[in-house]
C-alpha positions as CSV (number, residue, x, y, z in Angstrom):
1,M,-24.3,-71.3,121.8
2,N,-26.1,-72.8,125.4
3,P,-26.5,-76.2,125.0
4,T,-29.1,-76.7,127.4
5,F,-31.5,-74.8,125.0
6,S,-30.1,-76.6,121.5
7,N,-30.9,-80.0,123.4
8,S,-34.0,-78.8,124.6
9,K,-37.0,-80.5,123.1
10,Q,-39.3,-78.0,124.6
11,I,-37.2,-74.9,122.6
12,G,-36.3,-74.0,119.2
13,I,-33.0,-72.0,118.0
14,V,-33.6,-68.8,115.9
15,T,-31.2,-66.8,113.8
16,S,-33.2,-63.6,113.3
17,F,-36.4,-61.8,114.0
18,S,-38.4,-62.8,111.2
19,E,-37.6,-66.1,112.0
20,L,-38.1,-65.9,115.7
21,I,-42.0,-64.8,114.8
22,Q,-42.4,-67.0,111.4
23,T,-41.7,-70.3,113.0
24,D,-44.7,-72.3,114.5
25,F,-44.4,-73.9,117.6
26,E,-45.1,-78.2,117.6
27,G,-45.1,-80.7,118.9
28,T,-43.2,-80.3,122.6
29,R,-41.8,-76.9,121.3
30,N,-43.6,-74.5,123.1
31,A,-40.1,-71.9,123.0
32,L,-38.4,-70.3,120.6
33,C,-35.1,-68.6,121.2
34,W,-33.0,-65.8,119.2
35,Y,-29.8,-66.5,120.5
36,R,-27.8,-63.4,121.0
37,N,-24.3,-63.0,121.6
38,L,-24.7,-59.0,121.7
39,E,-22.1,-56.1,122.3
40,G,-23.0,-53.4,124.6
41,D,-23.1,-52.1,128.0
42,F,-26.7,-52.8,129.2
43,K,-25.3,-52.5,132.5
44,E,-24.6,-48.4,132.2
45,L,-28.0,-48.3,130.7
46,V,-29.2,-49.7,133.6
47,S,-27.2,-47.4,136.1
48,K,-28.3,-44.3,134.6
49,L,-32.0,-45.2,134.5
50,Q,-34.3,-43.7,137.6
51,L,-36.6,-46.4,139.3
52,K,-39.7,-44.5,140.2
53,E,-41.8,-47.5,142.0
54,N,-40.4,-51.2,142.1
55,I,-41.4,-51.6,138.1
56,T,-40.7,-48.6,136.3
57,E,-42.0,-48.2,132.1
58,V,-38.8,-47.1,130.4
59,T,-40.2,-45.6,127.3
60,P,-37.4,-44.6,123.7
61,K,-38.1,-41.1,125.1
62,D,-36.3,-42.3,128.3
63,L,-33.6,-44.4,126.7
64,L,-32.9,-41.3,124.2
65,A,-32.2,-38.9,126.8
66,L,-29.1,-40.9,128.8
67,Q,-25.5,-39.5,128.0
68,L,-23.9,-43.1,127.1
69,S,-20.5,-44.2,126.0
70,S,-20.3,-45.7,122.9
71,Q,-21.0,-49.5,124.4
72,G,-24.1,-47.8,126.5
73,N,-25.2,-46.4,123.3
74,C,-24.7,-49.8,121.0
75,A,-26.9,-51.1,124.4
76,R,-29.5,-48.7,123.3
77,E,-29.7,-49.3,119.9
78,I,-30.1,-52.7,120.5
79,I,-32.9,-52.3,122.4
80,L,-35.1,-49.6,120.5
81,K,-34.4,-51.7,117.7
82,D,-36.2,-54.6,119.2
83,L,-38.9,-52.7,120.6
84,Q,-39.6,-50.9,117.2
85,E,-39.3,-54.6,115.3
86,L,-41.9,-55.9,118.0
87,T,-44.3,-52.8,117.2
88,D,-43.9,-53.1,113.8
89,F,-45.0,-56.4,114.1
90,G,-48.5,-55.3,116.0
91,A,-47.1,-56.3,119.7
92,A,-47.2,-54.1,122.4
93,P,-43.5,-54.1,124.1
94,V,-42.7,-52.4,127.3
95,L,-39.4,-52.2,128.8
96,N,-39.6,-52.1,132.7
97,L,-36.9,-51.5,135.6
98,L,-37.5,-53.7,138.0
99,Q,-36.8,-53.9,141.9
100,C,-39.3,-56.4,142.2
101,Y,-43.1,-57.9,141.2
102,E,-46.0,-57.7,144.0
103,R,-46.2,-61.1,146.1
104,D,-48.8,-63.4,146.4
105,T,-49.1,-63.9,150.5
106,D,-52.9,-64.5,150.4
107,F,-53.0,-68.4,151.2
108,D,-50.2,-69.9,152.3
109,F,-50.7,-73.3,150.3
110,I,-51.0,-71.5,146.7
111,T,-49.5,-68.4,145.0
112,T,-50.4,-66.8,142.2
113,D,-47.8,-63.9,141.2
114,V,-44.7,-64.6,138.9
115,Y,-42.4,-66.0,140.7
116,S,-44.7,-69.1,141.1
117,F,-44.0,-71.1,138.1
118,H,-47.2,-70.5,135.4
119,V,-48.4,-69.8,132.2
120,D,-49.5,-66.8,130.3
121,R,-53.3,-66.3,129.0
122,S,-55.1,-64.9,125.9
123,P,-58.4,-64.7,124.5
124,I,-56.8,-64.1,121.1
125,A,-54.2,-65.5,119.4
126,T,-50.7,-64.4,120.2
127,D,-47.9,-65.1,121.9
128,T,-45.6,-63.8,125.1
129,F,-42.2,-62.1,123.7
130,L,-39.9,-61.3,126.7
131,C,-35.6,-61.0,126.7
132,T,-34.2,-60.1,130.2
133,Y,-31.2,-57.0,129.1
134,H,-29.3,-57.3,132.8
135,G,-30.0,-58.9,135.5
136,A,-31.8,-62.1,137.2
137,A,-33.4,-64.0,133.7
138,S,-36.4,-66.0,133.7
139,D,-36.8,-70.1,133.4
140,L,-39.3,-71.8,131.9
141,I,-40.0,-75.5,132.5
142,A,-40.5,-78.6,130.1
143,N,-44.3,-79.2,130.7
144,D,-44.2,-83.0,131.5
145,E,-42.0,-82.0,134.4
146,A,-44.6,-79.7,136.5
147,Q,-48.1,-80.4,137.2
148,Q,-51.2,-77.8,137.2
149,K,-51.1,-77.0,141.5
150,I,-55.0,-77.4,141.1
151,L,-54.4,-81.0,140.4
152,V,-52.5,-81.8,143.0
153,P,-55.1,-83.3,145.7
154,E,-54.1,-81.4,149.0
155,I,-54.2,-78.3,146.9
156,R,-57.4,-78.9,145.1
157,A,-59.3,-79.8,148.3
158,Q,-58.1,-76.4,150.5
159,L,-59.4,-74.7,147.2
160,K,-62.6,-76.4,147.5
161,D,-63.1,-75.3,151.4
162,L,-62.6,-71.5,149.8
163,H,-64.7,-71.7,146.9
164,D,-67.3,-71.9,149.4
165,G,-70.3,-72.0,146.6
166,P,-72.3,-74.9,144.3
167,E,-69.7,-77.5,142.5
168,A,-70.6,-76.8,139.4
169,E,-69.0,-73.6,139.4
170,F,-65.7,-74.5,141.0
171,E,-63.9,-74.5,137.6
172,D,-65.1,-71.2,136.8
173,F,-64.1,-70.2,140.3
174,L,-60.6,-71.8,139.6
175,K,-60.1,-69.4,136.3
176,E,-61.5,-66.5,137.3
177,N,-58.7,-66.5,140.2
178,Y,-55.9,-67.4,138.1
179,F,-55.7,-70.8,139.8
180,D,-55.4,-72.6,137.2
181,L,-52.2,-70.8,135.6
182,H,-49.9,-71.9,138.0
183,Y,-47.7,-75.3,138.4
184,Q,-45.9,-77.3,140.9
185,A,-42.4,-78.9,139.4
186,Q,-41.9,-82.2,140.0
187,P,-39.2,-83.9,142.4
188,N,-37.3,-84.5,139.1
189,A,-37.1,-81.0,137.0
190,T,-35.0,-79.4,135.5
191,P,-35.9,-76.1,135.1
192,I,-33.8,-73.9,132.3
193,N,-32.7,-70.6,132.8
194,L,-33.6,-68.0,129.9
195,G,-30.4,-65.8,129.7
196,V,-29.8,-62.7,129.0
197,R,-30.3,-61.0,125.9
198,H,-32.2,-63.4,123.9
199,L,-35.5,-62.9,122.8
200,W,-38.0,-65.4,123.1
201,R,-41.0,-66.4,122.3
202,L,-43.6,-68.1,124.1
203,A,-46.1,-70.0,123.6
204,V,-49.5,-69.4,125.8
205,D,-53.1,-70.0,126.2
206,H,-55.7,-69.7,124.2
207,P,-58.4,-71.5,122.0
208,T,-56.4,-72.1,119.0
209,Q,-52.9,-72.7,120.1
210,Q,-51.6,-76.2,119.0
211,V,-49.0,-76.5,121.5
212,P,-49.3,-76.7,125.3
213,P,-48.7,-73.5,126.6
214,C,-45.1,-72.8,127.9
215,I,-44.5,-73.0,131.9
216,H,-41.9,-70.0,133.2
217,R,-41.5,-68.2,136.2
218,A,-39.8,-64.5,137.1
219,P,-36.3,-64.9,138.5
220,I,-36.0,-64.0,142.7
221,E,-33.7,-60.6,141.6
222,I,-30.4,-60.6,142.7
223,D,-30.3,-58.2,145.6
224,G,-29.2,-54.6,144.7
225,E,-29.5,-55.1,140.9
226,F,-32.2,-54.3,138.9
227,R,-33.3,-56.1,136.0
228,L,-34.0,-54.6,133.3
229,L,-36.9,-56.4,131.1
230,L,-38.4,-56.3,127.4
231,I,-41.9,-57.7,127.7
232,C,-45.3,-58.1,125.4
C-alpha cells in the first residue's frame, strides 16, 4: 500500500466496494480510496480503443467488441464490474478515453478548467467517483494547503473589475461563473497523486455535506499516451 495514502489524514483506505460506499466522511477525511493491485493489461485495452475526439466515451458495448488477450480480457472484466457496481449503487458512471481536456484561456489571472485545483459542486447529496485505469492520474491536495482563488487579493480585485455590476451581486457572479470552485496551492503544499486502478470517492460541495469538499485536479497528460478514466 502507498504509505502516502495511509499516512494522510485526508484519505481513508477501504478494501471493498461496499466499504467504499458505506464509509462516512468525517473531520478532515474527505477522500476514500479502495486501494487495489489489479491484474490485467489495461494498456492493451487503450491501444485497441478508437479516439474519436479529445474525449471519447467508451460504452460497455465498445469494450465487449474488442478482441483481447487473456490479460486484456481480465482488464475489461474489472472495468465492466466497476461500471455495474456503480450503476447498481445509483450512480451514472462514464468511461472516457482521453487525449486532453479543453483549456480555459479566457483570462490570464484565473482559470476554471479541470487542470486547476478545484472542487466539485452538486445540488444533491452525492459524491465524485473516479478511477484512472491507464495514463496519468489526478492529484488531490489537503484543504489547509490551498486557498480559494477568489480570496487571493490580486485575483479578487481583477474579478471585481470583470464583474462590472452591483456589489450585492458579486458573490452570485463568482458562483455563476464557477470562479469560487477553484483553488491555489500554498507554497508548501504537497499534492498527492491518486495513482492508477484505485477507485476513489471524493466529497463534493453540497448543502448537507459534513466535511470540506475534496480539492483535486486533472493531470497534465503524458505525451503520446491516452488516459482511460472512469468518473461519475
